[in-house]
C-alpha positions in Angstrom: 39.9 225.8 87.8 42.1 228.5 89.4 41.2 231.0 86.7 37.5 230.3 87.3 37.9 231.1 90.9 38.4 234.8 89.9 34.9 235.0 88.4 32.7 237.0 90.7 29.8 234.6 90.8 28.1 236.4 93.7 28.0 239.7 91.8 27.0 238.0 88.5 24.1 236.2 90.2 23.1 239.2 92.2 23.6 237.5 95.5 23.6 239.4 98.8 24.0 238.6 102.5 24.3 234.9 103.3 24.3 233.8 99.6 27.1 236.2 98.8 29.2 234.6 101.5 28.4 231.2 100.1 29.4 232.1 96.6 32.6 233.7 98.0 33.4 230.4 99.8 32.7 228.5 96.6 35.2 230.7 94.7 37.9 230.1 97.4 37.3 226.3 97.3 37.5 226.3 93.5 40.8 228.2 93.6 42.3 225.9 96.2 41.2 222.8 94.3 42.7 224.2 91.1 46.0 225.0 92.8 46.1 221.5 94.3 45.5 219.8 90.9 48.1 222.0 89.2 50.7 221.9 92.1 52.3 218.6 91.1 52.6 219.6 87.5 54.1 223.0 88.4 56.6 221.3 90.8 57.7 219.0 87.9 58.2 222.1 85.7 60.3 223.8 88.4 62.5 220.7 88.8 63.0 220.4 85.1 63.5 224.0 84.1 64.2 225.8 87.3 62.3 228.8 88.7 63.2 231.0 85.7 61.6 228.7 83.1 58.6 227.6 85.2 56.4 230.6 84.5 56.8 230.3 80.8 56.0 226.6 80.9 52.9 227.2 83.0 51.8 230.0 80.7 52.2 227.8 77.6 50.3 225.0 79.3 47.4 227.4 80.2 47.3 228.9 76.7 47.6 225.7 74.7 45.9 223.2 77.0 48.8 220.7 77.2 50.5 219.4 80.3 53.4 221.3 81.7 55.7 218.4 81.1 54.8 218.4 77.4 55.8 222.0 76.8 59.2 222.8 75.4 
């Protein structure tokens, strides 16, 4: 979900004015929901692997679609 928040929906849909603001708000909400959903998984990866190993675990989880705890 966080990755989808970077898609410029307002520009793709040709929105302007008020609708552009609405699509921008949608992108922000989508990003925050994605971070909230992934936050607990990422916190578990930090506890298990430390800060040095957490980015690699998160990247593997995003690439392969498995949970952060399931990555090696």
